[in-house]
N, C-alpha and C positions, 0 to 999 in steps of 0.2 A: 484167411480160413485155406484151409490144405486138400488140397486135391484129395476127395476118396473121403474127407471127414463130413459128416453128417451133421449140417448144426437144426442144434432142437427150440424151438420158440416155444415159450412159454406166454400166454395173453393172461391178464386177470384182471377184475375188474377193480379199480381204484379204492382206497377204503381208508384213506388217511389222508392226513395236512402235507405228510413228508411227500409220500408220492405223485399227489397230486403236483407239489412243485418239484417234481423231478422230470414231471408231464409238459408243467408250465416249462420249463429249461430245455427242454428238446425241443417243442416250437418253438421256443427263441433263439435258436441254432438253424434251424430247417427253417422257418418261416423271414424272421426279422435278419439276420444274419447273412445266410444264402439267399433270399430269394428279396430282400428288398424291402417287406413290407413293413409295413407303420408301427413302432412297439405299439402307440397309444389305440390302436384295433387288434392289437393279436389275441387280449384278451379280452372278453367282455361277457357283458351280463348272463349269457347263454351258460356260461362256464360255473357258475352260481344250480343251475339244477339240470347240468346233461349227467348221462351217463360216463365216466372215465374207464376208457383204459389205457395197459401199461406191458406192450412188453419185451420179455425182459431175454437175452442170451448169457447164460452163463451165470445167472444172475446178476447182472448190470441190467438197467432201462435201456434199452434201444429205439423204441417207437410208442408212441399212441394214436388217440383217435378218443371223439367223444361222439357220445347219439343226446339226441333231445329231441324230444317228446311232444308234440303240441296239436292237440284235435287229430288224433288218432294217425299221425304219420309221425314218422320218425328221419331225421334228419344225422346223416352221417357227415360227421366233418371235421378238422387239423387232426387229419390224419398226418402223421411226419414221424420217417425212420433217419436216424443221424446217418451220415452220406458213406461210412463206410461199412455198413449190417444195408444196405442195398444190396438187395437182387441175392437174397436169402430166403427169403419166404415168407420176412416179416413183416409185410401189408397183407397180402394175402392173410394171415392168420389171426390180422387184427381187424381184416375188413370182415371175414367169415364170420367172428366172433362180435363185432358189431350186428351183423345182420342178425345171429344168431338172440341177441337180444333183442335188439325190437320185435322179434317175433312172439319169443315170451310174456313184449311187454304187449303184446295184440295188435301193434303197428300194423293197420290198413295200405298203408305205403310207405314206401323205406325210397327214401333218394339222397343226395348229393349233388355238389358243385366240382366236381371234375376240375382240375386243371387242362389246358390245352394241352398240353405234353404227355401226360397217366391217361387219357382218356381210354387206350387199348388196354391197358390194366387194368380197368375195370368194367369194360365189357368182358377182360378174360373170366369175369368171375358171374357175370350174368346181365351187366346195367349193360341199356340204353343210351344214348344219348339223344335230347326230345328238343326242340326252341333251338335258338338263337347263342351265339355265342354273346358273351356278357365281359365288360371289365368287372373284378370285385380284388380290390388292394391292389392296384395298377397292373395284376393280371388277370390273361384272359381265359375264362373257366367257359362250363358249357350243364346246364343243368342237365342230370341221371334220372332214371326209376329204374327198378328190381326188377 
């Protein structure tokens, strides 16, 4: 990105198998290849019932997130942005869209499991950490609620 050039990020709800495959490819690149999460646990049963989001820059899929509703609570997860597109507002747009989607689905509670390294990012959008750190897929996490 050139200095002074504004990046337009567009986020949409996934509505096709092709888009879902793009989201899975992003997750594999970020979680499996970059962070060493075992591939066999990256895609799980929640993917079948989740609302998936995809972020685009200039027509290219660069980020994804999912929202799982369970008993009036919304869990935001699998937030992933391709490395070269980080710090361009993609994560914030995805997160805000996930929050708005949860509210439209009348979630009484919105929460997530944040990797320790990005707790500050989630705090900047209004989440607050609760409880102790815990291990998830070999990575330290902390539960956060909005």
